[in-house]
N, C-alpha and C positions, 0 to 999 in steps of 0.2 A: 656238254651243252650243245656243241655244234651239230652232233648227230641228232639230238632231240629236235633242234630247230629245223633241220633238214626234213624231218618227218612231219612235224606239226609246228609250222611257223607261228609267231605271235608278234604283237607290237604294231607300231605305226606303219611299217612297210606292208605287213599283211593286210591291215585295215585299208590302206591305200589301194592295194591290188583288188581287194574284195569290192570296194566302192566303184572302182573303174570297171570291173567286170559287170556289175549290175547296171551301170550307166550304159555300157556298150550293148548289153542285151536289150535294154529298153529302147535305145536309139535305133538299133538294128531292126527291131520289130516295126518301127515307125518310119523307116527309110523307104522312099519310093523305089519301085523296080527300076533298074538301070543305073541307079546312083551307087557310088562307092559305099560299101558297108563300113561302118566305123570300126576302129581297132581299139584294143584296151589302152594302147599308148596314147590315144587321143584324149583320154580321160585321167591319166595318171598325174598326180600332183608332182611337180618338180620344183626345185629351188633354183633361183637365178644365181649364177656364179659371176662374181665381179672379176674382170680381167686385172684391174689395178686396185689393189687393196689400199695403197697409199692415197689415191685420189679420194676414195671413200672416207678415209680418216680425215683428210684435209677438209672435205666438204662438211663433215660432222663438226670439226673444230670451228669452222667459219660460221656455221649455223648457231652453235652454242655461244660464240662471241657476240653474234648479232642479237641474241635474245637476252643477254645479261645486261642489266642496267648498272651503270657505274654509280657508286656512292659519291655524292658531291658535298 
């Protein structure tokens, strides 16, 4: 499977690279002379990584607690 993927990639990563390449080409054609040409990495979608997963979990718990109404 890895050999096939190396020759003909598929999936979200390939789609991301393809969209970034098209955006880079379009932006490059409309970039004035003397300005920095865009790179593919400028248009690649990335995910934000959290440094502290525990803080994210605590924030989620607090949010859920604040939205739940108590039965009285």
